[in-house]
C-alpha positions in Angstrom: 110.7 102.0 134.7 112.2 104.0 133.6 109.5 105.5 131.3 107.1 105.6 134.7 110.6 106.9 136.6 110.2 109.8 134.4 106.1 110.5 135.2 106.7 109.8 139.1 109.0 112.9 138.6 106.5 114.9 137.3 104.0 113.6 139.3 104.9 112.6 142.4 103.2 110.7 144.8 101.1 109.6 142.3 100.6 106.0 143.7 99.6 104.3 140.5 102.6 105.0 139.4 104.5 104.1 142.3 103.0 100.7 142.0 103.8 99.7 138.4 106.6 100.9 138.9 107.7 99.6 142.6 106.3 95.8 140.6 108.7 97.0 137.7 111.4 97.1 140.7 111.3 93.9 142.0 111.3 92.1 138.3 113.8 93.6 138.0 116.2 92.2 141.8 113.6 88.3 141.1 115.0 86.9 143.8 115.6 90.0 146.8 113.9 91.3 149.0 113.1 94.6 148.0 111.0 97.0 150.6 109.3 99.4 148.8 110.4 102.6 150.9 113.8 101.6 150.7 114.7 101.5 147.0 111.1 104.8 146.4 111.8 108.6 147.1 108.2 108.7 148.6 105.6 105.9 149.6 102.1 105.9 150.9 102.5 103.1 153.0 98.2 103.2 153.1 98.4 101.9 148.7 96.7 99.0 149.1 98.8 97.6 145.7 102.1 98.5 146.5 101.0 96.4 150.1 99.7 93.4 148.0 102.5 93.3 146.2 105.1 93.4 148.8 103.6 90.9 150.8 104.0 88.7 148.0 107.6 88.9 146.9 108.0 88.0 150.4 106.4 85.5 151.4 107.7 82.5 152.5 106.0 79.4 151.0 105.9 80.8 147.8 102.4 80.9 145.9 104.6 81.5 142.5 107.6 80.4 140.8 110.5 81.6 139.2 111.4 79.4 136.3 108.0 78.0 136.0 104.1 78.2 136.0 102.8 80.6 138.0 105.4 83.0 138.2 106.0 85.7 139.9 104.8 88.0 137.3 101.7 86.4 137.3 101.0 86.9 141.1 101.2 90.6 141.3 99.5 93.5 140.8 99.3 96.1 138.6 97.6 99.2 140.0 95.0 100.7 136.9 95.0 104.8 136.4 91.3 104.1 137.1 92.0 103.2 140.8 94.6 106.4 141.6 91.9 108.0 144.1 91.0 104.7 145.5 88.2 104.0 148.1 87.2 100.9 149.5 83.0 99.7 148.9 81.3 97.3 150.8 81.1 94.3 150.0 78.2 91.4 149.9 79.2 87.7 149.9 76.6 85.4 150.9 77.4 81.6 150.8 75.4 79.8 148.0 74.1 77.1 150.8 72.5 79.6 153.3 70.6 82.3 153.3 70.9 85.8 152.5 70.8 87.2 156.1 73.7 85.7 157.1 75.8 87.5 154.8 79.3 89.0 155.3 80.3 93.1 154.1 83.7 92.7 152.8 85.9 96.3 153.0 89.3 95.7 152.7 90.6 97.3 149.4 91.8 94.2 148.3 91.1 90.2 148.3 92.7 87.7 147.5 91.3 84.1 147.4 92.9 81.8 147.7 93.0 78.0 148.8 91.4 76.8 152.0 94.5 77.1 155.1 97.1 78.9 153.6 98.5 81.7 155.0 97.4 85.0 153.4 94.1 84.3 152.6 90.5 86.9 153.1 88.3 85.1 151.3 88.7 80.2 151.3 87.4 78.3 148.2 87.4 74.8 149.2 89.1 72.5 146.3 92.3 71.1 147.6 94.6 72.3 144.2 92.2 72.9 142.0 92.6 76.8 144.1 96.1 78.3 144.1 97.3 79.5 147.1 96.8 83.1 145.0 94.2 82.6 142.6 92.5 85.0 142.3 91.5 89.2 144.2 88.5 91.1 144.1 89.4 94.7 143.8 86.7 96.2 145.8 86.4 100.0 144.4 82.8 102.0 145.1 81.6 101.4 142.0 83.7 100.0 140.4 85.1 96.3 141.8 86.9 93.8 139.9 87.5 90.8 139.8 91.3 89.8 138.9 92.7 86.2 137.1 95.8 85.1 138.6 95.8 81.5 138.3 96.1 79.5 134.7 93.6 76.2 136.4 90.2 79.3 135.7 88.2 82.0 138.1 84.3 81.4 136.5 81.7 83.7 137.3 78.0 83.2 136.9 79.8 79.8 134.6 82.3 82.6 132.7 86.1 82.3 132.3 87.8 85.3 133.6 90.5 86.0 131.4 92.8 88.4 133.4 
């Protein structure tokens, strides 16, 4: 946290380090509501990583636990330096059982994939409790799309388990 703060003092407004400092602050003040505008000198309200982490830390129906798995730390989203100049792309999603012409364009910067009927879903996956309430995320950056597994129950892409 101190190193991130030092970097922010030199490189003010670096959205990557703002998010990662915010994560550190949330973890040091566990169980407290920590709003970025209250603890950060500069705060980019359009940073999708900070907004995701804020939503996670203030959710009413917790998708994480403070003592056992899944922990809050396992659900927070670290912002890689590669995403400091973040521009969302357009993804096209198709249901396997539907023809390709039924694809849907998605432009959200962070796409949350969760259990069906959970309040924070961007995309619902049926499967009951084998799917977590915050199962995985898709970082939708132009020419740089990433899938992050947020849960130990497993996320698979083309029959390969995504680790991390």
